[in-house]
Phi, psi and omega in degrees: 000132180236129189256193199294345183301336179298342182292351178275356176293160186293320179234111191265134176294154180296341181295343178250003181267355179215124177296324179294317177298317180303316181292329176293328182280321190239078176287141182280128173289127180304324179291325176294316177297323180298327177301311182292327176297320178297316179296322179298317178292324184288318189254342170086180185263164354284163186235139178238127172256127177264137187056060188285347179058228183269010176083022184298333176260316185298319183295312176301323178294320177295324177294337177276359176105005181275156179265114189243144166232139179236135179241132176203157180263344189270115182300318180297325179292314182293324179298318179290323176300316179297317180297314183292320181292323176296317179295327180278350179075028179242152180256116178229137176276113178260126185239125176272111182198153173288123185290348177283346180196091179231154182221112182252350175073025179204170179248155183232143178285328178223126172239131181224148181232094191264174161059043177070005184298332179301336182290349175275356171271095197281338183235165176299323178297320177299311182297314183292328174298316177297316181295324175297318179296319177299314183298323178296332185258355184275126174303146180308328178256015184277175180230147177243121184245137183224142173227144178194165180277161173271123179302131180254150180299319181298324178292316186285340180274354179295147181244167181291351177279344181264130177245134181224157179287130180265315181191157170227146178200165175261123181301124185293340182264317184259346183065016176282153177275123183246129177242127178247127177246169191217137168237135186220160171211152186249129176263105184293335181290323181257350184062032180251130174264121181262125181242129170252124185256149179230148184233141174229128180256119185052236180256022182283186182288156175277129182234146175299140187226034173095185186233157177216118179248140183220131175279133176270122179249116181274153189306307182292326177299313183290324174306313183291319180298319177296314183300312184284354174252018169098010182248143172251142179277112176277318177219145170224115184254159178262003180184174180284002174269008179067021176290148181298145176290137181212180179297338181269355185290136176266346183231158175237116177244109181261144163236115188245154174224171177299134179275136175293140181304000000 
């Protein structure tokens, strides 16, 4: 799952221009949702989700009785989050703000950044700005949780000559079948994977559909970045099943706390 920070790119893919389309593309795995529910029960309220998107995680947590705030920069995502939370009958504070520098004036027991969203923080300055904001809002006994994939060699070796299917979905308004394909290349100097997306509606022509850039964060690199920005790793899991992180892990699930000076 990739959230709203991508909307700051110069040419935005249609997958971020509609909250309803986004939800059709990225359905939440119940087991993945259960992971965040467990953390919510373990660390308590209030809870802040960074890059909250359409509220796919925050709304179920609020339905379980938790106190939620969601921050995102993308207006289409927040509009859909507001619509869905109202329909679900839950009260969530939705905040439109750049996650690299936000001020909510309160502390949270649990702050989480799920679903590869950290990869939209393209530079060290972007990441450190977000981490400073997290630290300002983190309760002294609170926890900061992050999830993202482990960059794979096969992914990074793909070239712009290779085209692969990115996603398919049925347009919620027209009921047309939409196929999105992707061509990508990896810049090893910046650790950024550049994706150019293309869209085809039913049997119509293939059209360019914007760009998606993602920073690749490697395990040891991210361990160090967290440490030098004031966080200690309390747990690092290899999946939402709480399995230990290992060389075979495809995912990185962090639970961080304030590091002692």
